[in-house]
N, C-alpha and C positions, 0 to 999 in steps of 0.2 A: 557407542554413544546412543544408538537407537534403543538398545535394551535398557540403558540407564534411565530412559524416559518413562518406562512403565512404572506404574504405581502398584505397590503390593497391597491390593484390596480384594483378596479372594477369600472372603469370610463365609460365603454361601455357595451352594452348587450352581446357582444361576448367575453368579457374578461374571462379568465380562472384563477383559483387559482394558485398563484406562491409562491414558497418557497425561502426565502432569502438564498443565498449561504453561508453567514456567520453563520446563525443559523443552517443550515443543517450540516455544517462542525463541529460546536460546538456540536450538538446533536450526530453526528456519533462519534466524538472523545471521548465524555463522555461515550458512549455505549462501545466503544472499550477498554477504560481504565477500566471500570467496569468489562467487560468480562475478561480482562487480569488478574485482581486481583483474580477473582473467579477461573479462569483456573489454575493460579499459585498455589493457595491454594489447589485446588483439586489434582494437581500433587504432592504437598508436602505431602499430606495425603495418597494418593493411590499409588504413584510411586516415592518414595524417590530416589534421585540421587545416582548412584553408586560411591563409593570412587574413587577419581581421584588424582594422584600424579602430582601436578602442577610444571611444568618446565617453563623456560623462553619462549620456543616455545608455550607451551600450554596457557600461560598467554596471549601471543599475539593472539593466535587463539581465545581465549575467548573474547578478545576485538573486534576482527573482527565479531564474532557472535553477540555481542551486537550491533555493528554498523549495521548489517543486520536487526536486529529487529527494530532499529530506522528508517531505510530506509523504511521498510515495513509499519510502522505506518504512516510516513510522506506521502508516496505514496497514502495510503488509504485516508488520509485527503484531499490530492489534488484532489482525485477522487470525493470527495463530492462537491468541487467547480466546477468540470466538470459537475456533475449532476445538480447542482443548476443553472448553466448558460446555460444548454443544449449545452455545448461546444463540445460534441461529434458529433454534427451535423454540425459543421463549416467546417472541412476538413475531408472528409471520404476517405482518401488515406494513404498508408503507403509503404515505410518509409518516403517519402516526404510528405509535407503538400501542396497539389496542385502540382504546378510545382517547388516549392522552398523547400530547406532544412530549411530555416528560412523565414517565410512569411513576407511580407512588412508591414502588419498591426499589428505587434506584440507589438509595443510600441506607439500606437496612442493616448492613453488617457493621460490627464494631471490631477494631477501630475503623473509622470512616475510610481511611486510605486503602483498606483491604477490599473495598467495593470495586476499585478500579482493576483488580486482577482476579477477584474471586466471586464477584456477584455477576451472574449471567446477564441480568438486565443492564447493569452499568457497562459491562464489557460490550454488549451489542450497541448500546447507546453511543459509547465512545467511538466505535467503529463506524457508525453512521455519520457522526459529526466529522471525523477525520476524512471519511470518504467524500462528503460534500465539500469540505474545505479544500481537499486536493483537487476536486473537479473545478471549483471556482478559481483556484490559483492557476491551474493549467490553462483554463480558458482565458483568464486574464493575461497570461503570458502570450497566448496565441493572438489575442486582440492587439496587444502592444507590438507584437512582431510585424503586424500589417503596416505599422506606421514608421518602421525603422528600415534603413538601407542595410539589409543583412545579406551575407553570402547565400548562394543558392542552397547549399547543403544545410545551412542553419534553418532556412525556411522549411526544407523537407523534414528535418528533425522535429521542429515545432509542430508541423502538421501531423506527423506520425504520433507524437505524444498526445495531441488533442483528440485524435481519433481513438487512440488506445484508452484514454481515460473515459471517454463517453461509452465505449464498448464495455469497459470494466465496470462502470457504475450500473449500466443496464443489466449486465450479467449478474452483478451482486444483488440487485433488486429482484430479478427473476428467480435467483436461487433462494432468496428469502421467502418470496411468495409461494414457491413450490415446495416449501418445507425441506429445503436442503437435500435434494437428491445427490447421490455421490458423484454422478457424471457432471452435473452443473457445478458442484462445489470444486471438483478437480479443475474444471475449466476456469473457474473464478480465480483459483490459486495460480494457475498458469498465466492468466491474464495479468496478474500483479507482476510477474516476472517480465512479461512483455512490456508492460508500462514502465517498469524500472529500466529496462534496456533502452527504451526511447528517451527517457530522462537522462540516462548516462550518455547517450549519443549526443544529445543537445549540449550537455555540459562539456563533453570532449571537443565539440566544434567551437565552443567559446573559450577554450583553454588559451591562456596567454602563451604566445610563441616566444621562444628565446630570441633576443636581439643578436 
């Protein structure tokens, strides 16, 4: 599977191996799904969720927690497209991209939909938007959790997820401003797995128990 990700673009003596962003995203997505299944089953075996009395507010909170988990996963997959296209090297400034909030070359490819997976500027822009949306959503869940009577472990999971998302965003911005050194990029990717783990733990703690 790793070998199949390599693109056959060796036309010159100075050409370097390249990985298709589509195959990289598929490979990463499959790895994250497999990890999530294993982690979920491990939690179910070693750390069963505490009984929770579901109210309307708690059901809504649970839905928001599930939404955060989905956002974390989608943001990680968008990061695979950033890595596959070296999109982190296009605009190394934050919060603006160069001198603009929305760069002029964001929709230059035809057909337009190809910009979302093949235009380095658009891919980086999407990753920024998803990252900030995930940050806002997770912090919103954290604020809401302060107002609800939740079990102790649910509070721990929310706190861990909030810390993880703040660290992940700070690490991502630092990686961008430092022109994507390999060490920081690897830490950023590892951070996405840690954040996903925290989101999975929260979802597991809010799982409906059989009656």
